[in-house]
C-alpha positions in Angstrom: 0.0 0.0 0.0 1.4 3.4 -1.0 1.8 6.0 1.7 -0.1 9.3 1.4 3.0 11.4 1.4 1.3 14.7 1.3 -0.5 14.3 4.6 2.1 12.2 6.3 5.5 13.7 5.3 5.1 17.1 3.7 5.0 20.3 5.7 1.8 22.4 5.6 2.0 26.1 4.9 3.7 28.2 6.2 6.4 25.6 6.9 9.3 24.4 4.7 11.1 21.1 5.6 13.0 19.0 3.1 12.1 15.5 4.1 14.8 14.0 1.8 17.5 15.7 3.9 15.9 15.8 7.3 13.4 13.0 8.0 14.6 9.4 8.2 11.1 7.8 8.3 10.2 9.6 5.1 13.3 8.3 3.4 12.8 4.8 4.7 9.2 4.8 3.5 10.1 6.1 0.0 12.9 3.5 -0.3 10.4 0.7 0.6 8.2 1.8 -2.3 10.8 2.2 -5.0 10.4 0.3 -8.3 13.4 1.6 -10.1 16.7 3.2 -8.9 16.5 5.8 -11.7 13.3 7.3 -10.3 14.8 7.4 -6.8 18.0 9.0 -8.1 16.1 12.0 -9.5 14.5 12.6 -6.1 17.9 12.5 -4.5 18.8 15.8 -6.2 16.7 17.4 -3.4 19.4 16.4 -0.9 22.0 18.8 -2.3 25.7 18.5 -1.8 26.5 19.4 1.8 26.3 18.1 5.3 22.8 17.4 6.6 21.2 16.5 9.9 18.6 13.7 9.7 15.9 13.3 12.3 15.6 9.7 13.4 12.7 10.1 15.8 9.1 9.0 15.3 7.3 12.3 15.0 5.7 12.8 11.5 6.3 16.1 9.9 2.7 17.4 10.6 3.3 16.7 14.3 6.6 18.5 14.2 5.2 21.5 12.5 2.1 21.4 14.8 4.3 21.5 17.9 6.3 24.4 16.4 3.2 26.2 15.4 1.8 25.9 19.0 5.0 27.3 20.5 5.2 30.2 18.0 1.5 31.0 18.4 1.7 30.9 22.2 4.5 33.5 22.1 3.0 35.6 19.3 5.6 34.7 16.7 3.5 32.8 14.2 2.3 35.5 11.7 4.8 36.4 8.9 5.6 39.8 10.3 5.9 38.5 13.9 8.0 35.6 12.9 10.4 37.5 10.6 10.9 40.2 13.3 11.6 37.5 15.9 14.1 35.7 13.8 15.8 38.8 12.7 16.3 39.9 16.3 18.5 36.9 16.9 22.2 37.4 16.5 22.6 34.6 13.9 19.1 35.1 12.3 17.8 31.7 13.5 16.1 30.3 16.5 16.0 26.9 18.2 12.8 25.2 19.5 12.5 21.9 21.5 9.9 19.3 20.7 8.1 16.8 22.9 10.5 14.0 22.1 13.5 16.0 23.2 14.7 16.8 19.7 15.4 20.4 18.8 14.9 22.2 15.6 16.3 25.3 13.9 13.9 27.9 12.6 15.0 30.3 9.8 13.3 32.6 7.3 12.5 31.0 4.0 12.5 33.1 0.8 9.0 31.8 -0.2 6.4 33.9 1.7 3.9 31.1 1.5 6.4 28.8 3.3 8.2 31.4 5.4 9.1 29.1 8.3 12.2 27.1 7.2 12.7 24.2 9.7 15.5 21.6 10.0 16.9 19.5 12.8 19.4 21.1 15.1 23.1 20.2 14.6 23.8 17.3 17.0 20.2 17.4 18.4 19.0 14.4 20.2 17.5 11.9 17.8 19.5 13.1 14.8 22.7 12.2 13.0 24.9 14.4 10.9 25.9 12.9 7.5 27.5 14.0 4.3 25.0 14.3 1.4 26.9 11.9 -0.8 27.0 9.3 2.0 23.3 9.7 2.5 22.6 9.4 -1.3 24.8 6.3 -1.5 23.0 4.6 1.5 19.6 5.4 0.1 20.3 4.0 -3.3 22.0 0.9 -1.8 19.1 0.3 0.5 16.7 0.5 -2.4 18.9 -1.7 -4.5 19.1 -4.3 -1.7 15.3 -4.2 -1.4 14.8 -4.7 -5.2 17.4 -7.6 -5.2 15.8 -9.0 -2.0 19.3 -9.2 -0.6 20.4 -7.1 2.4 24.0 -8.3 2.5 26.5 -5.6 2.1 28.3 -6.2 -1.2 31.1 -3.7 -1.8 31.0 -4.5 -5.5 27.3 -3.7 -5.7 27.8 -0.6 -3.6 30.6 0.7 -5.8 28.5 0.1 -8.9 25.8 2.3 -7.5 28.3 5.0 -6.5 29.8 5.0 -10.0 26.6 4.6 -12.1 24.2 6.9 -10.2 26.4 9.3 -8.3 29.6 9.6 -10.2 31.5 8.9 -7.0 34.8 6.9 -6.5 34.7 3.4 -5.1 35.0 2.6 -1.4 37.6 0.0 -0.3 35.8 -1.1 2.9 33.0 -0.3 5.3 32.8 0.0 9.1 29.4 -0.5 10.6 30.2 2.1 13.3 31.0 5.1 11.1 30.3 6.9 7.9 28.7 5.1 5.0 28.7 1.8 6.9 26.9 3.3 9.8 24.1 4.8 7.6 23.7 1.5 5.6 23.4 -0.4 8.9 20.8 2.1 10.0 18.7 1.3 6.9 19.2 -2.5 7.4 18.4 -2.5 11.1 15.4 -0.3 10.7 13.9 -2.4 8.0 13.9 -5.6 10.1 
């Protein structure tokens, strides 16, 4: 059964969250429904090319934005004018807000006035991991490939084929399940069980 992504994983207005960069359950669900790696690879362009923080918790995006909206409304910071003034008053032009699960999120001003509240997990927040975008893209494609092949063993040759064919990245020589790419692949494997 296909997931209703609009209601489950996309942020309502006026929020902007990139679920491909910041929400592991979104990524995991998308991977589980992939029919072809080519279609997935196009979606991975949304991840960009920098470090990213991925939320590993169980709150769906509408719940995250709902908690943020409640906090902003309670403190009279939810309207566009109130929000932008509040953010601009901060020295670094962002604010941090904590959610019910202990994670904290960064709030910035987005250029799109219909989605003016840009939200992403805080750097080293509880329930998040920090990862390079190319590592995340490789792990996503490998997890999808493993699912399509119905084989969750970690095959370096298959991994390097994916890195070369889809991401134009050099091969890896080995993996450690405790760091980097090996850690992220293990996260996908262990969560899918």
